[in-house]
N, C-alpha and C positions, 0 to 999 in steps of 0.2 A: 532596090533596097530602100526601105523607108527610113527617114531621118527620125531618130527617137529623142524625145525630151528627156531631161535629166531624171525626172520622176519615173518614167518608164524604164530607163536604164537601171536605176536603183532597184526597182521592183524585180527586174530580170536577174541582176547580179545576186540579190538576196535569195531569190527562189533557187537559183543554181547552187548557191552555197549550202542550201538546205537539202541538197541531193535530189531535187526535182529533175526529171529528164527534160531535155530541150522540147520534146513534144508536149509534155505537160505544161511547161512554161509558155509555149506558143498559145495553147488553148487558154491559159489564164490571162495572158495579155489581151487576147481577143475579147474575152468576157469582161475584163476589168476596164480596158481602155478603148476597145473597139478598133484596135490596130492589127492589121494582117502582117505577119512576118514569117520568114522561113525558119526552119530548124537550124540551118547553117548560120544565119544571122544571130540567132539566139545563142548558139554555141560559141560564137566569137566573144561573148561576155563572160566566159569561164576561163580564168587564167591557168587552170590546171590542164587545159586542152591545148593542142597544137594551134587551133584556130584563134585562141585567146591570147596568144603571145604578145600581140601588139596592144593589149588593153591598157588604158591609162593607169597611172599609179594610184590615183584617187579611187578608181573602181576596184583595183587589186586589193587595196587596203580594206575597202568595204567588204569585199568578198571574204577575205581571211578573217575579219572580225565577226562577220555574220556566221561563218562556218564554226569558228571557235565557240561562239555563244550557243549555236545550235547543238553542238556536241556536249556542252557542259550543262545545259538547262533542260535535261530530260524530265525534270520535276514538273514542268508545265504541260507535258504530254500525258494525258490520262492513262493511255494504254501502257505506259512505262511503269505504272504503279501496280504492285501485286494485288492490293485490295480491290482496285477497279476491275482487274481482270477476273478475280475470283467472284465478284458480284455479278459480272456479265455472264460468266460460266454458270453461276447458280440460276440466273434467270433463264438461260437457254435450257439447262437441264430440266427445270421445272416445266417449261413449255413443252419440251420433247416428251416428258413423262405424261403430261396431260394429253398429248396427242397419241399416246400408247406406242411411241417409237422407242422401244427399250434398247435397241442397238445404239442409237444416237445418244440416249441417256447414259448408257454405260461408257461410251467414248468420252462424253463430257465430264463424267465423274472421274475417269482415269486422268484426263487432262488437268482437272482441278487438283487431284492428288499429286501429280507431277509438279504442278505450280507451287504447292505448299512445300514439297521437298521430301524430307525423311519419312513421311507417312507412307509413301508408295514403295520405297525400297526396303530391303530386308536388313535394316540396321537398327541398333538400339543405342540410346544415349547413355552415357556414363554419368555418375553422380557429380564427378569433379568437372568443372568447366574447362580445364586445360586438356582433358583426355579426348582422344579421337573417338568417333562412334565405333562400336564393336561390329566387326564384320565377321560373319560366320566363316570359319576356315575349314571345318570338317563337317561333313554330313554323313551320318551313319545310315546305311541301307541294309535291311535284313532281307536276304533272299530266301523265299519259302518255296519249297518244291511242292507243287500242287498235284503232281502225278500220284497215282496209286503206288503203294510200297512195292508191289510185285511187278509193276509194269517195266518193260524193257525200254531203254532209250531209243 
């Protein structure tokens, strides 16, 4: 088991706090620092796991602070923004349409409609801001007998 510098430990703890898997963190450590380590050694830096129960208080505090910050700061993640997702879906739909892939275009348009919300569902907005959207409660269906009048059932 390799002895890790504080800089590497901090990197591992913060990556695990951001819900990266031990395998992902091992790859990142190898790329970033050139250090080979096992998934088990990596997992020992996660205080929420059994292997990380003996982690020092300094690293536990760093882990919880990083996790709290990660959960609260979704604004910094572009894909968490609806406008970003809609722009990306628009680009994909345009490209799919240019490629004459109408099935994919239809799926992307449906996804965009779902992303926007009330446009895809069968609901209408009320004029008053406090009112709930109107949901159809009754659908009238007229049954028409297409058989000839003298035909037997």
